[in-house]
Every structure is written in C-alpha cells, then in structure tokens.
N, C-alpha and C positions, 0 to 999 in steps of 0.2 A: 504494500500500500504506500503510495506516494503522499507525503505530508508536505504541504506548502505552508511553512511558518510565515513567510512573507508573501503577500498577495502577488501573484504573477502579473506581469505587465499586460498580458493579453486579456486578463479579466478586467482590468481597469479600462482598457481600450474598448471593450464591449459595452461598458457602462460609463461613458465619459462624463455624464451629467451628475453622477453620484459623488459623494465626498469620501475620499480614500485617505487623506491626511489633511492637516491644517497648518498652514504656514506659521512657523514659530522659530525663534532662535534658541529658546531654552525650556520649552514645555513638552511633556509627554501626556498623552490623553488616554487614561485608563477607562475601559468600558466593561460593564458586566451585564450579561444577558440572562433572561429566563426567570428572574426573581420577581418579587421578593420572596425569600424562603426563610422561615424562622431558623434561628441559629446560624445558618450560613451567611445570609446578608448581614446579620448583626455582627458576626465575626469580621466580615469585610469592613464594615463601618468602623469597628474598633481599630483594625489595622491601619486604615487610612487616617484616622484621627491621631494616631501615634506620631505620624510624620507630617501632619497638617496637609494631607493630600486631598484634592477634590477629584471626583470622578463622575461618570455618567452611567446611570443604570437604565438599560432598556428593558422595561418591565412588561410581563404578560398581563393583560387585563384581568384574566381569571385569577392570577396570583395576587395582584394588587387588590382585587375585590375581596379576597379572603383575608388579606393582611394589610389593611389600610394604615394601621399604626406604624408599620415598618416604612411604608411609603412616606408618611409624614415625617418620620425620623430622618429619612434620606434627605428630604428637602430642608428640614430644620438645621441640618449640619452643613448646608451649603453646597450640596451635590445637585445634579440635575437628573430628572427622570425623563426618559423618552419612551415612545410607543413601540412595542414589539409584537403587535397584533393582540387580539384577545385570547386566542387559543392556539398560537404557534403553528399557523398554516404555512405550508410550502407553496409559494406563489406559482411555481412551475406546474404544480399538479392541481391547482384550484382555479375555477373560472373567475373572471374579473369581478363579476357582481358579488359573488360570495366572499372573495378576498377583501374587496373594498368595504363590505359590510362588517367584516371581522375587524378591520383596522378602525372603522368608525366606533365600534363597540369598545375597543381598547381605549380610544380617545376619550370616550365618555367617562370611563373609570378614572383616567388620568386627571380629568378636570375635577372630579369629586375630591381628590386629595390635594388639589391646589396646583397642578401642573399648568403652566401657561405657555410653554414653548411649543414648537411644531416639529420636534425631533422624531425621527422614525428610523428603525432598522428592521429590514425583512428577516424573518427567521431563516436560518441556514444560508443567508445571503442569496436566496433564490427568489427572484422577482422578474416578472415579464416586463418588457418595455412598455406594453400597453397599460400595465398597472401603474408604472411609474408616472406616465403621462396624466393619469386620472387622479393621482394623489397630490394634494396641495401641501406637501410636507417636505421638510429638509431631510433627505435620506442619507444616513451616515453608514458607511461601510467600515473598512479597516485596512491597515497596512500590515499588521502582524496578528497572527492567530496562535493562541497558547496551546490549543488541542487538549485542554484540561478535561474535556468530556470523554477522552479515549482511555479506556481501562488498561490498555496495553502501552500507554505512553511511556517513553523514556523521559522522565522528568528532567534529568540533567541536560538532555539535549534541548528540551523546550526552553529551559532557563537560558542556556547559552545562545539560542537563536533570538529570544526576546531581548537579550542584552545588546543585540546589534541595532536595535531601534535608534532612530535619530530624532532630533527635535522636530516636532510636528507629527510624529507617528501616532497612530491610533491602535491601541492594543485591545484584544478581546479576551475576556475571561467569562466564566459563567458562575453565577451565585445560585447554583442548584445543588440539591443533595447528591446527585449523581457525580458531580465534579468536585465535591468538597475535599476528598482525600488529596487529589492532585493540587487543588487550589491552595491548600494549606502549606504545601511545599514550595509552590512557585511564587505566589504573591509576595511573601516577605522578602524573598531574594531580589525580586524586581524592584520593590520599593527601596530596599537598602542600596542596591547598585546605583540607581539613578539619582537618589538623594546624595550619595557620596560624590557623584559627578557634578553636582550643583544644579541639577534639573528641577523644574517645578512640575507638579501634577495638577493639571487644570481640568475643570469640567467643560464640556462642549456647550456652547450657548448659541 
C-alpha cells in the first residue's frame, strides 16, 4: 500500500480551487477530523493548551450534536470548528443532492454551538467538482496527512514525514477513538518539534 504523507502535486492540480496550504512565514496549521469525541478531543485540547497552540477541528455534525459541550470548549479556547458533513459521506459515491443536504445539516449543528465561519473539509478528501461548485464554503484540504487512522502505521515514519512540513503547511490528524493510540504518539512529537523550531500553530480563519 502506497502512503502519501505529502499530498501529491497531481491531486492539487485536479482541484486547483481548493486550499492545500496557507501562505505563512512561521505558522503550521494543525487540523483534526471526525470529532468531537469524548476523551480524545479533550486530550487534544489539553495538549494544544500546553504549548499555546491553536488548531482547526473539522467536526461531524452527528458528533457535535451528541457532544455540544466539547464543541463549545473548542471555541472557548480559541480554536476554530469547520464542517465535515453531518454523517461522513464520501462525495464520490453520493449524488449531489444528498451530499449537499448532509453538508447543510452539518452546518446547522455548527451554528447551534456558535460557529460563524464557512470552513469545510470533505470526508476522505473525496468530493466531485460539481459538488464543489454548489457549495458556498471555503474548502480546506491539506498538505500533509498523518495516517493516524491506519492500525498498521509505522508511527516513527509518520512523525519523520510530518516533521518535513514547512511554514504554511496544513497537517491532518483525527480526534476519533479509532486513531487515539497513534495520535497519542504522534501529536506530542509534532508539537514539540515545531515549537523548538520557533513555529507558531494557528487556527484557519
């Protein structure tokens, strides 16, 4: 199995209108998908707080609906929440009307916890161009993927690859129970590494 830790150039070329990195001289952008999840998201927030890091959480509407108190904590600590659809649909396998409705449902839940931005990330990074055109949202992809969801992951290799990120890079992690074991090993290393290099961790706005 081929793992691309850094997003291939041809993928960016296929979706030129989407955001793959953010111009910056000294900031890294940490993002967390699929939460909020009790214990996991709370652990992530504690880790971020220790180094005064800000991040962006692309939340599932159904998760946020079940755990609004965690969503409110995310916002209160200065982080951003973005829409990750309501039920984690894969755009390539979903007709446009159903997909757009799922995004809308997710957006409604976001508003209930106080989200005011228009950030969006498609689950799996899979979205049709026709769906992009119909979404009036700022679609955020990534430059580096941690692969923390892979139970067979070589954690040391993941850490080494993520450490190659440069200013403006967008890194993807997952604050889900499935990924927690890997995340607990990877995230502290990444935070420590880039903090020592003088980088800042900013939320996407």
